[in-house]
MMTF fields as JSON, N, C-alpha, C and O atoms, coordinates in Angstrom:
{
  "mmtfVersion": "1.0.0",
  "mmtfProducer": "UNKNOWN",
  "numBonds": 355,
  "numAtoms": 356,
  "numGroups": 89,
  "numChains": 1,
  "numModels": 1,
  "chainsPerModel": [1],
  "groupsPerChain": [89],
  "chainIdList": ["A"],
  "bondAtomList": [4, 2, 8, 6, 12, 10, 16, 14, 20, 18, 24, 22, 28, 26, 32, 30, 36, 34, 40, 38, 44, 42, 48, 46, 52, 50, 56, 54, 60, 58, 64, 62, 68, 66, 72, 70, 76, 74, 80, 78, 84, 82, 88, 86, 92, 90, 96, 94, 100, 98, 104, 102, 108, 106, 112, 110, 116, 114, 120, 118, 124, 122, 128, 126, 132, 130, 136, 134, 140, 138, 144, 142, 148, 146, 152, 150, 156, 154, 160, 158, 164, 162, 168, 166, 172, 170, 176, 174, 180, 178, 184, 182, 188, 186, 192, 190, 196, 194, 200, 198, 204, 202, 208, 206, 212, 210, 216, 214, 220, 218, 224, 222, 228, 226, 232, 230, 236, 234, 240, 238, 244, 242, 248, 246, 252, 250, 256, 254, 260, 258, 264, 262, 268, 266, 272, 270, 276, 274, 280, 278, 284, 282, 288, 286, 292, 290, 296, 294, 300, 298, 304, 302, 308, 306, 312, 310, 316, 314, 320, 318, 324, 322, 328, 326, 332, 330, 336, 334, 340, 338, 344, 342, 348, 346, 352, 350],
  "bondOrderList": [1, 1, 1, 1, 1, 1, 1, 1, 1, 1, 1, 1, 1, 1, 1, 1, 1, 1, 1, 1, 1, 1, 1, 1, 1, 1, 1, 1, 1, 1, 1, 1, 1, 1, 1, 1, 1, 1, 1, 1, 1, 1, 1, 1, 1, 1, 1, 1, 1, 1, 1, 1, 1, 1, 1, 1, 1, 1, 1, 1, 1, 1, 1, 1, 1, 1, 1, 1, 1, 1, 1, 1, 1, 1, 1, 1, 1, 1, 1, 1, 1, 1, 1, 1, 1, 1, 1, 1],
  "groupList": [{"groupName": "UNK", "atomNameList": ["N", "CA", "C", "O"], "elementList": ["N", "C", "C", "O"], "formalChargeList": [0, 0, 0, 0], "bondAtomList": [1, 0, 2, 1, 3, 2], "bondOrderList": [1, 1, 2], "singleLetterCode": "X", "chemCompType": "L-PEPTIDE LINKING"}],
  "groupTypeList": [0, 0, 0, 0, 0, 0, 0, 0, 0, 0, 0, 0, 0, 0, 0, 0, 0, 0, 0, 0, 0, 0, 0, 0, 0, 0, 0, 0, 0, 0, 0, 0, 0, 0, 0, 0, 0, 0, 0, 0, 0, 0, 0, 0, 0, 0, 0, 0, 0, 0, 0, 0, 0, 0, 0, 0, 0, 0, 0, 0, 0, 0, 0, 0, 0, 0, 0, 0, 0, 0, 0, 0, 0, 0, 0, 0, 0, 0, 0, 0, 0, 0, 0, 0, 0, 0, 0, 0, 0],
  "groupIdList": [1, 2, 3, 4, 5, 6, 7, 8, 9, 10, 11, 12, 13, 14, 15, 16, 17, 18, 19, 20, 21, 22, 23, 24, 25, 26, 27, 28, 29, 30, 31, 32, 33, 34, 35, 36, 37, 38, 39, 40, 41, 42, 43, 44, 45, 46, 47, 48, 49, 50, 51, 52, 53, 54, 55, 56, 57, 58, 59, 60, 61, 62, 63, 64, 65, 66, 67, 68, 69, 70, 71, 72, 73, 74, 75, 76, 77, 78, 79, 80, 81, 82, 83, 84, 85, 86, 87, 88, 89],
  "secStructList": [7, 2, 2, 2, 2, 2, 2, 2, 2, 7, 2, 2, 2, 2, 2, 2, 2, 2, 2, 2, 2, 2, 2, 2, 2, 2, 2, 2, 2, 2, 2, 2, 2, 2, 6, 6, 7, 1, 2, 2, 2, 2, 2, 2, 2, 2, 2, 2, 2, 2, 2, 2, 2, 2, 2, 0, 0, 0, 0, 0, 0, 2, 2, 2, 2, 2, 2, 2, 2, 2, 2, 2, 2, 2, 2, 2, 2, 2, 2, 2, 2, 2, 2, 6, 7, 7, 6, 6, 7],
  "xCoordList": [-54.628, -53.887, -54.842, -54.422, -55.934, -56.917, -57.294, -57.366, -57.523, -57.871, -57.01, -57.463, -55.547, -54.575, -54.468, -54.291, -54.607, -54.775, -55.956, -55.741, -57.042, -58.417, -57.957, -58.198, -57.316, -57.07, -56.18, -56.338, -55.043, -54.08, -54.753, -54.339, -55.748, -56.355, -57.361, -57.705, -58.029, -59.16, -58.744, -57.781, -59.426, -59.261, -59.597, -59.077, -60.67, -61.397, -60.303, -60.332, -59.352, -58.298, -57.418, -57.194, -56.869, -56.062, -56.873, -56.332, -58.262, -58.73, -58.866, -58.728, -59.15, -59.169, -57.847, -57.843, -56.787, -55.485, -55.228, -54.722, -55.561, -55.339, -56.194, -55.729, -57.602, -58.507, -57.966, -58.153, -57.291, -57.019, -55.656, -55.444, -54.78, -53.588, -53.988, -53.284, -55.025, -55.399, -56.131, -56.176, -56.716, -57.475, -56.458, -56.58, -55.429, -54.296, -53.307, -52.82, -53.105, -52.414, -53.088, -52.465, -54.406, -55.239, -55.256, -55.126, -55.392, -55.531, -54.093, -54.018, -53.123, -51.609, -51.27, -50.705, -51.656, -51.298, -52.018, -51.477, -53.45, -54.413, -54.043, -53.975, -53.783, -53.31, -52.262, -52.215, -51.169, -49.94, -50.097, -49.525, -50.901, -51.321, -51.947, -51.612, -52.987, -53.65, -52.702, -52.749, -51.901, -50.872, -49.824, -49.048, -49.78, -48.676, -47.089, -46.084, -47.22, -46.064, -45.279, -45.916, -43.984, -42.944, -42.972, -42.793, -43.208, -43.073, -43.662, -42.926, -44.8, -45.534, -44.638, -44.501, -44.004, -43.203, -42.008, -41.664, -41.265, -40.149, -40.252, -39.448, -41.623, -41.989, -42.294, -42.032, -42.897, -43.126, -41.807, -41.656, -40.913, -39.637, -38.721, -38.016, -38.718, -38.135, -38.327, -37.453, -39.826, -40.395, -40.271, -40.141, -40.296, -40.222, -38.81, -38.578, -37.821, -36.4, -36.112, -35.484, -36.656, -36.322, -36.851, -36.224, -38.259, -38.748, -38.092, -37.954, -37.556, -36.898, -35.445, -34.992, -34.792, -33.467, -33.467, -32.613, -34.523, -34.741, -35.007, -34.257, -35.909, -36.412, -35.318, -35.206, -34.687, -33.491, -32.401, -31.693, -32.163, -31.237, -31.492, -30.554, -32.796, -33.387, -33.629, -33.558, -33.949, -34.299, -32.793, -32.394, -32.227, -31.195, -29.707, -28.884, -29.345, -28.1, -27.626, -26.447, -28.733, -28.162, -27.553, -26.483, -27.841, -27.195, -25.831, -24.874, -25.805, -24.721, -23.595, -22.431, -23.803, -22.951, -22.423, -21.346, -23.255, -22.703, -21.923, -21.03, -22.126, -21.314, -19.91, -18.902, -19.843, -18.564, -17.773, -16.557, -18.384, -17.656, -17.062, -16.039, -17.862, -17.253, -16.031, -14.975, -16.164, -14.956, -13.759, -12.754, -13.97, -13.016, -12.329, -11.112, -13.214, -12.609, -11.621, -10.465, -12.172, -11.207, -9.881, -8.826, -9.923, -8.671, -8.075, -6.868, -8.337, -7.624, -6.913, -5.695, -7.621, -6.975, -5.689, -4.632, -5.948, -4.84, -3.77, -2.603, -4.153, -3.138, -2.213, -0.986, -2.888, -2.401, -1.439, -0.326, -1.91, -0.944, 0.274, 1.3, 0.105, 1.247, 2.159, 3.35, 1.754, 2.867, 3.136, 4.029, 2.52, 3.056, 2.518, 3.078, 1.212, 0.579, -0.61, -1.421, -0.515, -1.874, -2.993, -2.839, -4.117, -5.212, -5.562, -6.209, -5.136, -5.535, -4.732, -5.018, -3.766, -3.091, -3.135, -2.434],
  "yCoordList": [16.87, 17.405, 17.979, 17.989, 18.377, 18.859, 17.616, 17.754, 16.548, 15.253, 14.894, 14.457, 15.144, 14.734, 15.623, 15.243, 16.917, 18.1, 17.654, 17.477, 17.493, 17.147, 15.913, 15.968, 14.809, 13.882, 14.02, 13.301, 14.974, 15.353, 16.062, 15.919, 16.795, 17.719, 17.041, 17.566, 16.022, 15.366, 14.458, 13.705, 14.497, 13.522, 12.229, 11.345, 11.969, 11.014, 10.113, 8.903, 10.636, 9.863, 9.228, 8.019, 10.031, 9.555, 8.289, 7.214, 8.601, 7.695, 6.301, 5.183, 6.572, 5.287, 4.323, 3.108, 5.147, 4.544, 3.849, 2.727, 4.476, 4.015, 2.674, 1.622, 2.811, 1.597, 0.407, -0.769, 0.809, -0.452, -1.047, -2.258, -0.083, -0.521, -1.437, -2.427, -1.202, -1.859, -3.21, -4.184, -3.181, -4.412, -5.367, -6.57, -4.864, -5.609, -6.256, -7.375, -5.639, -5.888, -6.816, -7.686, -6.639, -7.662, -9.144, -10.174, -9.18, -10.398, -10.841, -12.057, -10.367, -10.796, -11.418, -12.508, -10.646, -10.979, -11.863, -12.584, -11.892, -12.632, -14.118, -14.741, -14.687, -16.103, -16.6, -17.686, -15.481, -15.609, -15.738, -16.587, -14.835, -14.809, -16.098, -16.682, -16.463, -17.624, -18.866, -19.759, -18.854, -20.161, -20.129, -21.073, -18.98, -18.955, -18.701, -18.973, -18.066, -17.689, -16.678, -15.797, -16.66, -15.672, -14.457, -13.39, -14.547, -13.276, -12.273, -11.291, -12.122, -10.733, -10.19, -8.968, -10.976, -10.475, -9.752, -8.64, -10.603, -9.947, -8.624, -7.696, -8.688, -7.499, -6.158, -5.003, -6.601, -5.476, -5.078, -3.908, -5.964, -5.516, -4.727, -3.87, -5.063, -4.304, -2.976, -2.113, -2.813, -1.373, -0.638, 0.584, -1.282, -0.467, 0.079, 1.154, -0.8, -0.617, 0.642, 1.636, 0.46, 1.624, 2.877, 3.923, 2.804, 4.233, 4.669, 5.89, 3.884, 4.385, 5.002, 6.0, 4.184, 4.649, 6.082, 6.951, 6.177, 7.239, 8.404, 9.381, 8.323, 9.461, 9.943, 11.098, 9.046, 9.291, 9.95, 10.682, 9.689, 10.228, 11.462, 12.242, 11.825, 13.115, 14.121, 15.314, 13.68, 14.505, 14.831, 15.961, 13.83, 14.046, 13.976, 14.807, 13.083, 13.0, 13.606, 13.808, 13.899, 14.549, 15.922, 16.014, 16.826, 18.001, 17.859, 18.588, 16.872, 16.791, 16.029, 16.342, 15.222, 14.457, 15.326, 15.089, 16.31, 17.135, 18.165, 18.649, 18.604, 19.486, 18.884, 19.578, 17.582, 16.985, 16.575, 16.397, 16.45, 16.193, 17.478, 17.523, 18.599, 19.941, 20.285, 20.676, 20.153, 20.165, 19.458, 20.039, 18.268, 17.133, 17.601, 17.481, 18.217, 18.585, 19.735, 19.806, 20.516, 21.9, 21.485, 21.988, 20.492, 19.895, 19.073, 19.073, 18.344, 17.525, 18.606, 18.561, 19.472, 20.476, 21.189, 21.332, 21.652, 22.177, 21.33, 21.72, 20.024, 18.885, 18.738, 18.713, 18.643, 18.507, 19.804, 19.682, 20.903, 22.151, 22.268, 22.881, 21.678, 21.717, 20.8, 21.104, 19.511, 18.422, 18.365, 17.571, 19.097, 19.018, 17.921, 17.567, 17.216, 16.072, 16.697, 17.536, 16.085, 16.285, 15.37, 14.208, 15.999, 15.33, 13.914, 13.038, 13.772, 12.742, 11.277, 10.217, 11.429, 10.384, 9.804, 8.814],
  "zCoordList": [-59.233, -58.064, -56.859, -55.701, -57.142, -56.044, -55.3, -54.079, -55.743, -55.159, -53.971, -52.914, -54.262, -53.465, -52.247, -51.09, -52.698, -51.521, -50.602, -49.402, -51.068, -50.274, -49.401, -48.195, -49.912, -49.131, -48.136, -47.149, -48.171, -47.226, -46.076, -44.925, -46.363, -45.424, -44.885, -43.826, -45.182, -44.779, -43.552, -43.695, -42.363, -41.401, -41.548, -40.868, -42.623, -42.88, -43.571, -43.345, -44.393, -45.072, -43.997, -44.058, -42.945, -41.923, -41.228, -40.968, -40.971, -39.985, -40.816, -40.318, -42.122, -43.045, -42.937, -42.737, -43.114, -43.06, -41.748, -41.751, -40.596, -39.183, -39.159, -38.722, -39.712, -39.55, -40.402, -40.09, -41.485, -42.347, -41.711, -41.645, -41.261, -40.549, -39.354, -39.154, -38.564, -37.348, -37.775, -37.024, -39.087, -39.507, -39.947, -39.712, -40.595, -41.14, -39.983, -40.146, -39.059, -37.987, -37.081, -36.471, -36.978, -36.262, -37.054, -36.392, -38.221, -39.138, -39.04, -39.216, -38.857, -39.054, -37.634, -37.547, -36.488, -35.186, -34.456, -33.617, -34.735, -34.062, -33.99, -32.931, -35.332, -35.197, -34.463, -33.886, -34.534, -33.893, -32.339, -31.656, -31.907, -30.399, -29.846, -28.816, -30.775, -30.298, -30.347, -29.5, -31.329, -31.423, -30.406, -30.258, -29.648, -28.685, -29.078, -28.422, -30.414, -31.187, -30.476, -29.898, -30.423, -29.967, -30.652, -30.064, -32.003, -32.977, -32.465, -32.369, -32.064, -31.617, -30.467, -30.415, -29.525, -28.483, -28.997, -28.597, -30.103, -30.777, -31.299, -31.204, -32.0, -32.709, -31.869, -32.203, -30.728, -29.75, -28.997, -28.645, -28.76, -28.277, -28.99, -28.457, -30.463, -31.439, -31.667, -31.745, -31.8, -31.851, -30.599, -30.667, -29.335, -28.161, -27.965, -27.412, -28.494, -28.352, -29.315, -28.949, -30.587, -31.509, -31.142, -31.311, -30.524, -30.128, -29.045, -28.978, -27.995, -26.898, -27.142, -26.581, -28.117, -28.489, -29.301, -29.126, -30.179, -31.191, -30.082, -30.082, -29.28, -28.396, -27.295, -26.887, -26.974, -26.162, -26.687, -25.995, -28.175, -28.693, -29.176, -29.345, -29.471, -30.123, -29.105, -29.401, -27.755, -26.527, -25.764, -25.482, -25.563, -24.358, -25.054, -24.669, -25.998, -26.436, -27.671, -27.962, -28.423, -29.77, -29.575, -30.178, -29.032, -28.851, -28.114, -28.375, -27.173, -26.473, -27.277, -27.027, -28.06, -28.786, -30.034, -30.581, -30.409, -31.354, -30.792, -31.487, -29.576, -29.014, -28.663, -28.803, -28.203, -27.897, -29.287, -29.232, -30.357, -31.631, -32.182, -32.865, -31.791, -32.253, -31.305, -31.803, -30.069, -29.01, -29.686, -30.095, -29.744, -30.243, -31.432, -31.572, -32.422, -33.793, -33.466, -33.881, -32.758, -32.381, -31.733, -32.12, -30.661, -29.967, -30.905, -30.664, -31.894, -32.739, -33.656, -33.827, -34.177, -35.122, -34.497, -35.111, -33.078, -32.394, -32.167, -32.206, -31.897, -31.858, -33.04, -32.938, -34.17, -35.555, -35.798, -36.309, -35.433, -35.845, -34.762, -35.055, -33.565, -32.629, -33.047, -32.993, -33.538, -33.796, -35.17, -35.467, -36.261, -37.652, -38.422, -39.46, -37.887, -38.527, -39.327, -38.936, -40.537, -41.342, -40.93, -40.552, -41.039, -40.399, -41.196, -40.623, -42.414, -43.24, -42.908, -43.464, -41.978, -41.622, -40.521, -40.316]
}
């Protein structure tokens, strides 16, 4: 148990993981770049789109969407009560 905690606290552990990731990525992508493959471009586009969508949702739209859903839920409950409709239908 102590060795796991020592790994988590140690910056050398994370540096080793990053170095290993960079070496593996270099070994995977270097031949693809040299061969003129389109696969690295697609991977960069997917990664960029994922990061942009996630950051936009978390920073800008998350709270707004939740607020709008709460307002809509209250409005729909009032509508159901006024017209005698059960929400399950």
